[in-house]
C-alpha positions as CSV (number, residue, x, y, z in Angstrom):
1,M,-49.8,-8.3,46.0
2,K,-47.3,-10.2,48.0
3,E,-45.1,-12.8,46.3
4,S,-42.8,-15.2,48.1
5,K,-39.2,-15.6,46.8
6,G,-38.6,-18.4,44.4
7,Q,-42.2,-18.9,43.5
8,P,-43.6,-18.2,40.0
9,S,-46.0,-15.2,39.8
10,N,-48.6,-17.3,37.9
11,G,-50.1,-18.6,41.1
12,R,-49.4,-22.2,40.4
13,G,-46.6,-22.6,42.9
14,G,-44.0,-25.3,42.7
15,N,-41.0,-25.6,40.6
16,L,-41.0,-25.6,36.8
17,P,-39.8,-28.8,35.1
18,Q,-36.4,-28.9,33.6
19,V,-36.4,-29.0,29.8
20,E,-33.9,-31.4,28.2
21,S,-31.8,-29.7,25.5
22,S,-32.6,-31.0,22.0
23,P,-29.8,-32.0,19.6
24,K,-28.4,-29.1,17.6
25,I,-29.9,-28.5,14.2
26,H,-27.5,-27.3,11.5
27,L,-29.8,-25.8,8.9
28,V,-27.0,-25.1,6.4
29,N,-25.9,-28.7,6.5
30,Q,-29.5,-29.9,6.1
31,A,-30.7,-27.4,3.5
32,D,-31.1,-29.9,0.7
33,E,-33.1,-32.2,2.9
34,I,-35.3,-29.4,4.1
35,E,-35.9,-28.1,0.6
36,R,-36.9,-31.7,-0.6
37,I,-39.3,-32.1,2.3
38,F,-40.8,-28.6,1.7
39,R,-41.3,-29.3,-2.0
40,T,-42.9,-32.6,-1.3
41,A,-45.3,-31.0,1.2
42,V,-46.3,-28.2,-1.3
43,R,-46.8,-30.7,-4.1
44,H,-49.0,-32.8,-1.8
45,E,-51.1,-29.7,-0.7
46,L,-51.5,-28.5,-4.3
47,S,-52.7,-32.0,-5.4
48,I,-55.3,-31.9,-2.6
49,H,-56.6,-28.5,-3.7
50,K,-56.8,-29.6,-7.3
51,R,-58.5,-32.9,-6.4
52,L,-61.1,-31.2,-4.2
53,G,-61.8,-28.5,-6.7
54,N,-60.5,-25.6,-4.6
55,P,-58.6,-22.7,-6.2
56,I,-55.3,-21.4,-4.8
57,A,-54.0,-17.9,-4.4
58,T,-50.5,-16.9,-5.6
59,W,-48.4,-13.8,-6.1
60,K,-47.6,-12.6,-9.6
61,D,-46.2,-9.2,-10.8
62,G,-47.0,-7.6,-7.4
63,K,-50.6,-8.8,-7.3
64,V,-52.6,-11.7,-5.9
65,V,-53.8,-14.1,-8.6
66,I,-56.4,-16.8,-8.0
67,I,-55.7,-20.0,-9.9
68,P,-58.7,-22.2,-10.6
69,P,-58.3,-25.9,-9.7
70,E,-58.0,-27.2,-13.3
71,E,-55.0,-24.9,-13.8
72,I,-53.1,-25.8,-10.7
73,P,-49.7,-27.1,-11.7
74,V,-48.7,-30.3,-9.8
75,D,-45.2,-31.3,-10.8
76,D,-44.0,-34.9,-10.7
77,P,-41.3,-35.6,-8.2
78,E,-37.8,-35.3,-9.6
């Protein structure tokens, strides 16, 4: 198989587009915000499972435990 120099090997030819660099993310500086967003998302998904009557699976004492919808804890936002 013959490839020309400077051409990608995927057969598409042409140049690849340049990707603009995104702003730097400082996870340590944004840890509180990330945790708040994560907790909000989990609370939202748990409430959906509970409302639809779907159980959830969790990990307790090294084993998978299925929690029925009526026992799903949905905390109020702090």
